[in-house]
C-alpha positions in Angstrom: -14.7 -7.1 2.2 -12.9 -3.6 1.2 -12.7 -2.9 -2.3 -9.0 -1.4 -3.7 -9.1 -0.1 -7.1 -5.9 0.0 -9.2 -6.4 3.0 -11.8 -2.7 2.7 -12.7 -3.0 -0.6 -14.0 -6.3 -0.5 -14.8 -6.2 2.1 -17.6 -2.6 2.0 -18.3 -2.7 5.7 -19.0 -1.3 8.5 -16.9 -4.3 10.5 -18.2 -6.8 8.5 -16.9 -5.4 8.0 -13.6 -7.4 11.1 -12.2 -10.6 10.4 -13.4 -10.7 6.8 -12.7 -9.6 7.6 -9.2 -12.4 10.1 -8.8 -14.9 8.0 -10.2 -13.7 4.5 -8.2 -14.1 6.6 -4.8 -17.4 8.0 -5.9 -18.6 4.7 -6.8 -17.6 3.3 -2.9 -14.0 1.9 -3.4 -12.2 1.7 -0.1 -8.8 2.3 -1.5 -6.7 3.2 -4.4 -3.4 1.6 -5.6 -1.6 4.1 -7.8 1.8 4.2 -9.2 4.2 6.9 -8.3 7.9 7.4 -9.6 9.9 10.4 -9.3 10.8 10.2 -13.4 8.0 8.1 -15.1 9.7 8.8 -18.2 12.9 6.8 -17.1 11.2 4.2 -14.7 12.2 0.5 -15.7 8.4 -0.3 -16.0 5.3 1.0 -15.9 6.2 4.9 -16.9 3.4 5.2 -18.7 0.9 4.6 -15.9 3.1 6.5 -13.3 2.4 9.6 -11.7 5.0 12.0 -10.6 4.9 12.9 -6.9 3.6 16.5 -7.3 0.9 15.0 -9.6 0.0 12.7 -6.7 -0.2 15.2 -4.3 -2.5 17.3 -6.6 -4.5 14.1 -7.0 -4.8 13.6 -3.4 -6.1 17.2 -2.7 -8.6 16.8 -5.5 -9.8 13.5 -4.1 -10.4 15.3 -0.4 -13.4 17.1 -2.2 -14.5 14.0 -3.9 -14.6 11.7 -0.9 -16.1 14.8 1.4 -19.2 14.8 -1.3 -19.6 11.4 -0.8 -19.7 11.8 2.9 -16.8 9.7 3.8 -13.9 10.5 5.6 -10.2 10.8 4.3 
């Protein structure tokens, strides 16, 4: 069965989403669920655990390296 990790709700903190995402992929997760919002400070819910579009794009670039190191494909 595929394993999907939710680092947004799992940590509840924007600052922990990147390291948890990388650790999850390195541990073998098949996918991630990450909250993204154009203005997290204005979100009606879960703003503290949401990335901006630019933060999400940066994370995806960083994850490509982790995925490659783990011998997997993006």
